[in-house]
N, C-alpha and C positions, 0 to 999 in steps of 0.2 A: 118505120115498119118494124114490128116485133120479129126477132130472129127465132127460127124454129130449131129446136133441138130434138133430134130423132134418136131414140134409144132402142137398140136391137137386143132382144131377149131370145134365148134359145128355148125350144120346147122341152117339156119334160120336167125333171126335178129342179133345174135352175129356175124355170118359170114359176113352179109351185112355191119354191122357197124365196124367190126374188120378189114376188108381188107383195108379201107382207113387209119386206125390207123397203121397197119403194113407197109403200103406204106410210111407214114411219118417217120417210123422207118427205112426205107431203105430196107424193105423186101417185094418183089413183086413176086407172083407166075408166072411162065412162061405160065401157062394156066389159064383161068378164072374159079375159083372154082364154080361159080354160073351156069356155062353152061357145064363145062367139066364132063365127066363120070368117070374120074380118081378120086380115093379117096386119093392117095398119090401124091403130086405135088412137083416138083422141084421149086426152086425160083431163083431169080437173084443173090442171095448170095450163093456161093459154100459152101456146107455142111449144109445148112439150108433147111429143107423140111416142108411141111404143110400136115397134115392128116385131112380129113374132116369126122366127125363122128356124131352120135346122141349126143345131149346135155348130157343126163344122163350117157353116156359112158366115157365122158372126164376124170372124176376123176379116174376111173378104169384104163384107159390106162396110165395115169400119175403115179398112185400108183405102178403099176406093171412094169413100165419101157418101155412100148410100145411107149410112148411119153415122152420126157424130160420136155417139157413145155406144158401147156394147157390153153385155155381160156374157162371159164365156168361161168354161172350165179351163183350169191350168193345163189339163191334158191336151185340149184342143190348141191352146196357144203354143205349147211345147212342140206340137206336131206341125204347126203352120209354117210354111216357107214363104215369108213375105216381109215387107217392112211398111212404113207409113203409118204405123199405129204404135201407141205407147201404153204400157200397163200402169194404171194409176193407183189401184186400191184393191187389196184382198178383201172381198166382201164377207168372208167367213161362212159362206153357205155352200150347200151341196158338197160337203166334205167326204172324201174317200181316199183310197191309196192306189197308186199304180204299182202292181206287183208282178213278179214272176211266179208262176204256179206250175206244178207238175203232178202226175199221178202219185198217190200215197205209196203205192208199191215201189215206185222208183225212188221216192224221197227217203224211204227206209234205209237205203244204202248209198245214197248220193251225197257227194261233197261238193258244194258250189265252188270251193277253192280250187278244185281240180278241173273245172270246166275249161275246155279249149275250143270246142266247136259245138254250136247248138242249133237245133232246128226248131224254130219258134213260130207259132201262129199268133197274129195280133192285128189290130186295126191301127196300131201306132208304129209303123215301120221305121220312120225317121228317128223317133225317140228311142226305140229299142236298139237300133243300129248304133246310135251315138253312145248309149249307155254301155253296151258291151265292147265297142271299139275302144273306149277309154280304159277298159280293163284288159285289152289285148285279146279278147275272145272273138273268134270268127262266128258269124251267124248266117244261117240260111233262113230267110224270113218269108213266111207265107202270109199275105195280107187277106184278112177276112173282115166281114162287116157285121157279123152277129154270131151268137151261139159259140163263142170261143171255146167253151168247155168241151165241146164235142170233138174238137180236133185231136187231142191225145187219145180219146176213146176209140176212134176209128183208124188210128195210125197215121193221121195226116201230119202230126208234129209230135215232138217229145214233150214240149213245154208250151206255155202260153204267156203272153204279157197282156194284162187286162186290168180294168178298174175293179177294186174290191171294196165293198161297203161293209156288209155284215159277214161275208164269207160263206153264207148258207148255200148259195148256188154251187160254189166250188165243192163244198163237202158233200152235197147231194150227188155230185158227179165223180166222187172219189179223188178229188184234187186237193192239194194243200199248198199254202203259200211258202215259198222258199227264199225269195229275195225281194227286198223293198227297193223300188226305183225312185218314187217321189210321193210326197203328200200332195193331194189335189184339193182345190176348192175353187169357187167361182171368183173371177176377177173383173173389175171394171176397166175397160180399155177405151181409148179415145183416138180419133183421127188427128194426127199431128197438125195438119193445116187448119182444121176446124177449131182447134184449141186457140189458135191465134186470131182467126177471123171472127169467131163467135165467143170470144173470151168471157165476156160478162154473163151471157146466158148460160154457157156451159159451166162456168165456175159456180153459179147458183145451185145447179143440180148436183155437181160434184161435192160441194160443201155440205149440202143436205144429206147426201148418201154417206159421207164420211161421219157426220154426226150420228146418223142412224146406226151405222156399224159400231160406233163407240158405245152407244146405249145398249147395243145387243151383245157386247163383249162380256 
């Protein structure tokens, strides 16, 4: 019996940039995930399926074996509190930066080297806390799920930690980048147990993706 390899892809930019990469690896869904209402899609390769889910859920699906492989942003993996999965390959897509930003009016006289305690709005509380704890800086963290740029404008926080791609949204809201936390891109992750139990089937997909990434470099 052919082993099935289920690949979890997150919605949004990773899905849009991941589909061409999968195609170069010879894996093409039989329906367009960008328009289909189906969440589990067959592909042109027998035994290989694609599951489309929320970005934050990819590590969970992979860890608990609902997916054998997954494509998730490094930001999501840094924030994830779990084990049972391993990071295999930087796919080099969906690139951006995780940054600290603050109002330009504050940045004009601010010195990050003098920071001792910060009030920060972010959807990455674990990563933010780790970053500043390593520098001996105390943080009051407010977890938000969207429109991070609004928090300093209404006095909810002094600064934010968020993903930055072009920086246009920050500038439009009077914010500037003041500290770099990490470079972010999408990674291929795998369930540790599945790597052993479905070794041959998974190795074929992994090798194809690795070759596709190499050609894309």
